[in-house]
DSSP file (Angstrom, degrees, kcal/mol; ACC not computed):
  #  RESIDUE AA STRUCTURE BP1 BP2  ACC     N-H-->O    O-->H-N    N-H-->O    O-->H-N    TCO  KAPPA ALPHA  PHI   PSI    X-CA   Y-CA   Z-CA
    1    1 A M              0   0    0      0, 0.0     2,-0.3     0, 0.0     0, 0.0   0.000 360.0 360.0 360.0 126.8   92.6  128.7   77.5
    2    2 A A        -     0   0    0      1,-0.0     2,-0.4     0, 0.0   105,-0.0  -0.636 360.0-148.6 -82.5 139.2   90.8  130.2   74.5
    3    3 A H        -     0   0    0     -2,-0.3     2,-0.2   105,-0.0    38,-0.1  -0.893   3.4-141.5-110.4 136.7   87.1  129.3   74.2
    4    4 A S    >   -     0   0    0     -2,-0.4     3,-0.8    37,-0.2     4,-0.1  -0.543  27.8-116.3 -83.1 163.3   85.2  129.0   71.0
    5    5 A A  G >  S+     0   0    0      1,-0.2     3,-1.7    -2,-0.2     4,-0.4   0.361  89.7 105.3 -80.9   7.9   81.7  130.2   71.1
    6    6 A S  G >   +     0   0    0      1,-0.3     3,-1.3     2,-0.2     4,-0.3   0.772  67.3  66.8 -63.5 -24.6   80.4  126.7   70.4
    7    7 A Y  G X  S+     0   0    0     -3,-0.8     3,-1.2    33,-0.3    -1,-0.3   0.803  92.5  63.0 -64.3 -25.4   79.3  126.3   74.0
    8    8 A L  G <  S+     0   0    0     -3,-1.7    -1,-0.3     1,-0.2    -2,-0.2   0.695  96.4  57.6 -71.3 -17.9   76.7  129.0   73.2
    9    9 A D  G <  S+     0   0    0     -3,-1.3     2,-0.5    -4,-0.4    -1,-0.2   0.505  82.4 105.1 -86.2  -5.4   75.1  126.7   70.7
   10   10 A D    <>  -     0   0    0     -3,-1.2     4,-2.7    -4,-0.3     5,-0.2  -0.669  63.1-152.1 -81.5 118.8   74.5  124.0   73.4
   11   11 A A  H  > S+     0   0    0     -2,-0.5     4,-2.4     1,-0.2     5,-0.2   0.842  95.8  53.7 -61.0 -35.5   70.8  123.9   74.3
   12   12 A V  H  > S+     0   0    0      2,-0.2     4,-2.0     1,-0.2    -1,-0.2   0.919 111.4  45.1 -66.2 -43.5   71.7  122.7   77.9
   13   13 A V  H  > S+     0   0    0      2,-0.2     4,-2.8    -6,-0.2    -2,-0.2   0.915 112.3  52.1 -65.8 -43.2   74.0  125.7   78.4
   14   14 A Q  H  X S+     0   0    0     -4,-2.7     4,-2.7     1,-0.2     5,-0.3   0.908 109.4  49.4 -60.9 -42.5   71.5  128.1   76.9
   15   15 A H  H  X>S+     0   0    0     -4,-2.4     4,-2.7     2,-0.2     5,-1.1   0.917 111.8  49.5 -61.8 -43.0   68.8  126.9   79.3
   16   16 A F  I  <>S+     0   0    0     -4,-2.0     5,-3.2     3,-0.2     4,-0.3   0.942 114.0  44.7 -60.9 -48.2   71.1  127.3   82.2
   17   17 A I  I  <5S+     0   0    0     -4,-2.8    -2,-0.2     3,-0.2    -1,-0.2   0.904 121.0  38.2 -64.9 -42.4   72.1  130.8   81.2
   18   18 A S  I  <5S+     0   0    0     -4,-2.7    -2,-0.2    -5,-0.2    -1,-0.2   0.843 133.9  15.2 -81.4 -33.2   68.6  132.0   80.5
   19   19 A D  I  X5S+     0   0    0     -4,-2.7     4,-0.9    -5,-0.3    -3,-0.2   0.846 128.8  35.3-109.8 -50.6   66.6  130.2   83.2
   20   20 A L  I  ><S+     0   0    0     -5,-1.1     4,-2.4    -4,-0.3    -3,-0.2   0.866 108.4  60.3 -82.7 -36.0   68.8  128.9   86.0
   21   21 A L  H  ><S+     0   0    0     -5,-3.2     4,-2.0     1,-0.2    -1,-0.2   0.923 105.5  48.5 -60.2 -46.0   71.5  131.6   86.2
   22   22 A P  H  > S+     0   0    0      0, 0.0     4,-2.5     0, 0.0    -1,-0.2   0.878 111.8  51.1 -61.4 -34.3   69.0  134.4   87.0
   23   23 A R  H  X>S+     0   0    0     -4,-0.9     4,-3.1     2,-0.2     5,-0.6   0.864 106.1  54.4 -70.5 -35.4   67.5  132.1   89.7
   24   24 A L  H  X5S+     0   0    0     -4,-2.4     6,-1.7     1,-0.2     4,-1.3   0.908 111.9  45.3 -62.3 -40.5   70.9  131.5   91.2
   25   25 A R  H  X5S+     0   0    0     -4,-2.0     4,-0.9     4,-0.2    -2,-0.2   0.936 120.5  38.6 -67.0 -46.1   71.5  135.2   91.5
   26   26 A A  H  <5S+     0   0    0     -4,-2.5    -2,-0.2    -5,-0.2    -3,-0.2   0.931 126.9  30.6 -73.4 -47.6   68.0  135.9   92.9
   27   27 A Q  H  <5S+     0   0    0     -4,-3.1    -3,-0.2    -5,-0.2    -2,-0.1   0.787 134.4  25.6 -85.8 -28.8   67.5  132.9   95.2
   28   28 A W  H  <<S-     0   0    0     -4,-1.3    30,-0.6    -5,-0.6    -3,-0.2   0.412  92.4-126.8-118.1  -0.3   71.1  132.2   96.3
   29   29 A A     <  -     0   0    0     -4,-0.9    -4,-0.2    -6,-0.2    -3,-0.1   0.890  37.0-162.3  52.8  41.9   72.8  135.6   95.9
   30   30 A A        -     0   0    0     -6,-1.7    26,-0.2     1,-0.2    -1,-0.2  -0.335  19.1-173.5 -59.8 129.5   75.4  133.9   93.7
   31   31 A E  S    S+     0   0    0     24,-3.2     2,-0.3     1,-0.3    -1,-0.2   0.794  71.6  14.9 -91.5 -36.1   78.6  136.0   93.4
   32   32 A H  E     -A   55   0A   0     23,-1.1    23,-2.7     2,-0.0     2,-0.4  -0.997  56.3-176.9-140.1 143.5   80.3  133.8   90.8
   33   33 A V  E     -A   54   0A   0     -2,-0.3    78,-2.7    21,-0.2    79,-1.5  -0.966  11.5-170.1-138.2 124.3   79.2  130.9   88.5
   34   34 A I  E     -AB  53 110A   0     19,-2.2    19,-2.2    -2,-0.4     2,-0.5  -0.966  11.5-151.1-120.6 124.9   81.8  129.2   86.4
   35   35 A L  E     +AB  52 109A   0     74,-2.8    74,-3.2    -2,-0.5     2,-0.3  -0.806  30.7 160.5 -88.8 129.6   81.0  126.7   83.6
   36   36 A Y  E     +A   51   0A   0     15,-2.3    15,-0.6    -2,-0.5     3,-0.4  -0.866  25.9  46.4-140.8 175.6   83.7  124.2   83.1
   37   37 A G  S  > S-     0   0    0     -2,-0.3     4,-1.9     1,-0.2     3,-0.3  -0.444 106.8 -24.3  88.2-161.4   84.2  120.7   81.6
   38   38 A S  H  >>S+     0   0    0      1,-0.2     5,-3.2     2,-0.2     4,-0.5   0.823 134.8  52.4 -62.6 -35.1   83.1  119.4   78.2
   39   39 A R  H >45S+     0   0    0     -3,-0.4     3,-0.6    10,-0.4    -1,-0.2   0.880 109.1  50.3 -70.2 -36.0   80.2  121.8   77.8
   40   40 A A  H 345S+     0   0    0     -3,-0.3   -33,-0.3    -4,-0.3    -2,-0.2   0.863 111.0  49.8 -66.7 -34.9   82.5  124.8   78.4
   41   41 A R  H 3<5S-     0   0    0     -4,-1.9    -1,-0.2   -38,-0.1   -37,-0.2   0.579 115.3-118.4 -78.4  -8.6   84.9  123.4   75.9
   42   42 A G  T <<5S+     0   0    0     -3,-0.6    -3,-0.2    -4,-0.5    -2,-0.1   0.783  86.0 110.5  75.1  27.0   82.1  123.0   73.4
   43   43 A E      < +     0   0    0     -5,-3.2    -4,-0.2    -6,-0.2    -5,-0.1  -0.182  38.0 152.8-126.2  40.6   82.8  119.2   73.3
   44   44 A P        -     0   0    0      0, 0.0     2,-0.2     0, 0.0    -7,-0.0  -0.361  23.2-162.9 -73.2 152.7   79.8  117.6   75.1
   45   45 A D    >   -     0   0    0      4,-0.1     3,-1.6    -2,-0.0    -2,-0.0  -0.596  45.4 -80.4-116.7-172.9   78.6  114.1   74.3
   46   46 A Q  T 3  S+     0   0    0      1,-0.3     0, 0.0    -2,-0.2     0, 0.0   0.692 130.2  46.4 -66.0 -17.5   75.3  112.4   75.1
   47   47 A W  T 3  S+     0   0    0      2,-0.0    -1,-0.3    33,-0.0     2,-0.1   0.388  83.0 125.5-103.2   2.2   76.4  111.7   78.7
   48   48 A S    <   -     0   0    0     -3,-1.6     2,-0.2     1,-0.0   -11,-0.0  -0.389  42.3-160.6 -68.4 133.5   77.8  115.2   79.4
   49   49 A D        -     0   0    0     -2,-0.1     2,-0.8    33,-0.0   -10,-0.4  -0.421  30.8 -96.1 -98.5-176.4   76.4  116.9   82.5
   50   50 A L  E     - c   0  81A   0     30,-4.2    32,-2.7    -2,-0.2     2,-0.6  -0.863  38.5-159.8-107.2  99.9   76.6  120.7   83.2
   51   51 A D  E     +Ac  36  82A   0     -2,-0.8   -15,-2.3   -15,-0.6     2,-0.4  -0.698  21.4 163.0 -85.4 120.4   79.6  121.3   85.4
   52   52 A V  E     -Ac  35  83A   0     30,-1.6    32,-2.3    -2,-0.6     2,-0.5  -0.992  34.4-143.7-138.2 146.0   79.4  124.5   87.3
   53   53 A V  E     -Ac  34  84A   0    -19,-2.2   -19,-2.2    -2,-0.4     2,-0.5  -0.941  22.6-164.2-101.3 128.2   81.1  126.1   90.4
   54   54 A V  E     -Ac  33  85A   0     30,-3.1    32,-2.7    -2,-0.5     2,-0.5  -0.968   3.1-164.8-118.0 127.0   78.6  128.2   92.3
   55   55 A V  E     +Ac  32  86A   0    -23,-2.7   -24,-3.2    -2,-0.5   -23,-1.1  -0.951  21.4 152.4-116.0 122.3   79.9  130.8   94.9
   56   56 A S    >   -     0   0    0     30,-2.4     3,-1.3    -2,-0.5   -26,-0.2  -0.991  46.9-140.5-149.5 137.5   77.4  132.2   97.4
   57   57 A P  G >  S+     0   0    0      0, 0.0     3,-1.6     0, 0.0     4,-0.2   0.718 100.0  74.2 -67.2 -18.5   77.6  133.6  100.9
   58   58 A R  G 3  S+     0   0    0    -30,-0.6     3,-0.5     1,-0.3    29,-0.1   0.636  82.2  67.9 -70.5 -12.5   74.3  131.8  101.6
   59   59 A F  G X  S+     0   0    0     -3,-1.3     3,-1.9     1,-0.2    -1,-0.3   0.615  75.6  91.4 -77.5 -11.2   76.2  128.5  101.7
   60   60 A Q  T <  S+     0   0    0     -3,-1.6    -1,-0.2     1,-0.3    -2,-0.1   0.857  89.4  40.8 -53.7 -42.0   77.9  129.6  104.9
   61   61 A S  T 3  S+     0   0    0     -3,-0.5     2,-0.5    -4,-0.2    -1,-0.3   0.355 102.9  84.1 -91.9   6.7   75.3  128.1  107.2
   62   62 A I  S <  S-     0   0    0     -3,-1.9     5,-0.1    -4,-0.0     0, 0.0  -0.927  85.4-112.9-114.3 130.5   74.9  124.9  105.2
   63   63 A R    >>  -     0   0    0     -2,-0.5     3,-1.4     1,-0.1     4,-0.9  -0.296  31.3-116.7 -56.9 144.1   77.2  121.9  105.6
   64   64 A F  H >> S+     0   0    0      1,-0.3     3,-1.0     2,-0.2     4,-0.6   0.884 114.3  52.0 -51.5 -45.7   79.2  121.3  102.4
   65   65 A I  H 34 S+     0   0    0      1,-0.2    -1,-0.3     2,-0.1    -2,-0.1   0.721 110.4  49.4 -67.9 -20.8   77.7  118.0  101.7
   66   66 A D  H <> S+     0   0    0     -3,-1.4     4,-1.7     1,-0.1    -1,-0.2   0.558  91.4  81.3 -93.4  -9.5   74.1  119.4  102.0
   67   67 A R  H <X S+     0   0    0     -3,-1.0     4,-2.7    -4,-0.9     5,-0.2   0.957  89.5  46.0 -65.4 -54.2   74.7  122.4   99.7
   68   68 A W  H  X S+     0   0    0     -4,-0.6     4,-3.1     1,-0.2     5,-0.2   0.888 111.6  51.8 -63.9 -38.1   74.3  120.8   96.3
   69   69 A P  H  > S+     0   0    0      0, 0.0     4,-2.4     0, 0.0    -1,-0.2   0.919 112.6  46.4 -63.4 -38.2   71.1  118.9   97.2
   70   70 A Q  H  X S+     0   0    0     -4,-1.7     4,-2.3     2,-0.2    -2,-0.2   0.927 115.8  45.0 -66.4 -43.4   69.5  122.0   98.5
   71   71 A L  H  X S+     0   0    0     -4,-2.7     4,-1.7     2,-0.2     6,-0.2   0.923 112.2  52.9 -62.4 -45.1   70.5  124.0   95.4
   72   72 A F  H  <>S+     0   0    0     -4,-3.1     5,-3.1    -5,-0.2     3,-0.2   0.924 111.6  44.5 -57.4 -49.3   69.4  121.2   93.2
   73   73 A R  H ><5S+     0   0    0     -4,-2.4     3,-1.5     1,-0.2    -1,-0.2   0.899 110.2  55.2 -64.6 -41.3   65.9  121.0   94.7
   74   74 A A  H 3<5S+     0   0    0     -4,-2.3    -1,-0.2     1,-0.3    -2,-0.2   0.807 108.4  49.2 -63.2 -29.1   65.6  124.8   94.7
   75   75 A L  T 3<5S-     0   0    0     -4,-1.7    -1,-0.3    -3,-0.2    -2,-0.2   0.382 126.8 -97.3 -92.2   4.1   66.3  124.9   91.0
   76   76 A G  T < 5 -     0   0    0     -3,-1.5    -3,-0.2    -4,-0.2    -2,-0.1   0.727  61.5 -78.4  88.7  22.7   63.8  122.2   90.2
   77   77 A S      < -     0   0    0     -5,-3.1     2,-0.6    -6,-0.2    -4,-0.1   0.915  53.3-158.5  54.5  55.4   66.2  119.2   90.1
   78   78 A P    >   -     0   0    0      0, 0.0     3,-1.8     0, 0.0    -1,-0.2  -0.530   9.1-145.7 -66.7 116.3   67.7  119.8   86.6
   79   79 A V  T 3  S+     0   0    0     -2,-0.6    -2,-0.1     1,-0.3    -7,-0.0   0.810  93.1  52.3 -54.6 -37.0   69.1  116.3   85.8
   80   80 A E  T 3  S+     0   0    0    -31,-0.1   -30,-4.2     2,-0.0    -1,-0.3   0.602  84.7 107.4 -80.1 -10.2   72.1  117.6   83.9
   81   81 A L  E <   +c   50   0A   0     -3,-1.8   -30,-0.2   -32,-0.2    -9,-0.0  -0.511  38.2 176.6 -79.2 132.5   73.4  120.0   86.6
   82   82 A E  E     -c   51   0A   0    -32,-2.7   -30,-1.6    -2,-0.3     2,-0.2  -0.756  18.4-175.5-131.0  83.2   76.5  119.0   88.5
   83   83 A P  E     -c   52   0A   0      0, 0.0     2,-0.5     0, 0.0   -30,-0.2  -0.562  23.2-156.7 -89.5 146.7   77.2  121.9   90.9
   84   84 A L  E     -c   53   0A   0    -32,-2.3   -30,-3.1    -2,-0.2     2,-0.5  -0.992  23.2-154.0-111.2 122.5   80.2  122.5   93.2
   85   85 A C  E     +c   54   0A   0     -2,-0.5     2,-0.3   -32,-0.2   -30,-0.2  -0.872  20.2 166.3-111.8 123.5   79.0  124.9   95.9
   86   86 A Y  E     -c   55   0A   0    -32,-2.7   -30,-2.4    -2,-0.5   -27,-0.2  -0.950  34.5-123.7-133.7 149.6   81.4  127.2   97.8
   87   87 A T     >  -     0   0    0     -2,-0.3     4,-2.6   -32,-0.2     5,-0.2  -0.466  44.4-102.9 -75.6 163.8   81.3  130.2  100.1
   88   88 A P  H  > S+     0   0    0      0, 0.0     4,-2.3     0, 0.0     5,-0.2   0.891 123.3  49.2 -57.5 -39.2   83.4  133.1   98.9
   89   89 A E  H  > S+     0   0    0      2,-0.2     4,-1.8     1,-0.2     5,-0.2   0.921 112.4  46.5 -67.5 -44.3   86.1  132.3  101.4
   90   90 A E  H  > S+     0   0    0      1,-0.2     4,-2.8     2,-0.2    -1,-0.2   0.904 113.0  51.0 -62.7 -41.2   86.3  128.6  100.4
   91   91 A F  H  X S+     0   0    0     -4,-2.6     4,-2.3     2,-0.2    -2,-0.2   0.922 106.7  52.6 -63.6 -45.7   86.3  129.5   96.8
   92   92 A E  H  X S+     0   0    0     -4,-2.3     4,-0.7     1,-0.2    -1,-0.2   0.911 114.1  43.6 -57.6 -43.4   89.1  132.0   97.1
   93   93 A R  H >X S+     0   0    0     -4,-1.8     3,-0.9     1,-0.2     4,-0.9   0.922 112.4  52.1 -66.9 -45.2   91.2  129.3   98.8
   94   94 A A  H 3< S+     0   0    0     -4,-2.8     8,-0.4     1,-0.3     3,-0.3   0.807 101.9  60.7 -65.4 -30.0   90.2  126.6   96.3
   95   95 A C  H 3< S+     0   0    0     -4,-2.3    -1,-0.3     1,-0.2    -2,-0.2   0.804 107.5  45.9 -65.4 -28.1   91.2  128.7   93.4
   96   96 A R  H << S+     0   0    0     -3,-0.9    -1,-0.2    -4,-0.7    -2,-0.2   0.661 103.2  75.1 -89.0 -17.4   94.7  128.9   94.7
   97   97 A E  S  < S-     0   0    0     -4,-0.9     5,-0.4    -3,-0.3     4,-0.0  -0.686  93.3 -96.6 -98.1 148.2   95.1  125.1   95.4
   98   98 A P  S    S+     0   0    0      0, 0.0     2,-0.3     0, 0.0     3,-0.1  -0.340  79.3  76.4 -59.2 140.4   95.5  122.4   92.9
   99   99 A G  S  > S-     0   0    0      1,-0.1     4,-2.1    -4,-0.1     5,-0.2  -0.904  94.7 -50.1 147.4-173.0   92.3  120.7   92.0
  100  100 A V  H  > S+     0   0    0     -2,-0.3     4,-2.6     1,-0.2     5,-0.2   0.854 127.8  51.3 -65.3 -37.7   89.1  121.0   90.0
  101  101 A V  H  > S+     0   0    0      2,-0.2     4,-2.7     1,-0.2    -1,-0.2   0.917 109.1  51.1 -68.2 -41.4   88.2  124.5   91.2
  102  102 A H  H  > S+     0   0    0     -5,-0.4     4,-1.8    -8,-0.4    -2,-0.2   0.928 112.5  46.9 -58.0 -45.8   91.6  125.8   90.4
  103  103 A T  H  X>S+     0   0    0     -4,-2.1     4,-3.3     1,-0.2     5,-0.5   0.911 111.2  51.2 -63.3 -43.1   91.2  124.4   86.9
  104  104 A A  H  X5S+     0   0    0     -4,-2.6     4,-2.1     1,-0.2    -2,-0.2   0.901 108.9  52.0 -61.4 -40.4   87.7  125.8   86.5
  105  105 A C  H  <5S+     0   0    0     -4,-2.7    -1,-0.2     1,-0.2    -2,-0.2   0.884 119.0  35.7 -62.2 -38.9   89.0  129.2   87.6
  106  106 A E  H  <5S+     0   0    0     -4,-1.8    -2,-0.2    -5,-0.2    -1,-0.2   0.858 134.4  20.4 -84.0 -37.6   91.8  129.1   85.0
  107  107 A E  H  <5S+     0   0    0     -4,-3.3    -3,-0.2    -5,-0.2    -2,-0.2   0.578 101.9  93.2-113.2 -13.0   90.0  127.3   82.1
  108  108 A G  S  <<S-     0   0    0     -4,-2.1     2,-0.6    -5,-0.5   -72,-0.2  -0.098  77.9-103.7 -78.9 178.4   86.3  127.7   82.7
  109  109 A I  E     -B   35   0A   0    -74,-3.2   -74,-2.8     3,-0.0     2,-0.9  -0.921  27.6-138.9-107.4 116.4   83.8  130.3   81.5
  110  110 A W  E     +B   34   0A   0     -2,-0.6   -76,-0.2   -76,-0.2    -5,-0.0  -0.646  25.9 173.6 -78.5 106.6   82.9  132.9   84.1
  111  111 A L              0   0    0    -78,-2.7    -1,-0.2    -2,-0.9   -77,-0.2   0.737 360.0 360.0 -85.4 -25.0   79.2  133.4   83.7
  112  112 A L              0   0    0    -79,-1.5   -78,-0.1    -3,-0.1    -2,-0.1   0.223 360.0 360.0-136.8 360.0   79.0  135.6   86.8
């Protein structure tokens, strides 16, 4: 899927890239971050959130259901953020299986 650069004009995406992405790398040792959904396509509306897949080995010791709340709090609870949090092993498997992560891998924007 070809992406237009219009997602770069999105203030929510710009804030994520400039402020939250460096914190994901520093605090969570994020190996991959993929932006997907309407903001990646450059088609957000007033209700669009920021859909991201976050891959970190630090999620290994955290139950899947507890990962996003911990990440959310660590980043200051950005209202628009909708993260899917995976370990590298889980992510590798999810990229090969049908579903949202597979679609994000193929059509999303790899920020890391």
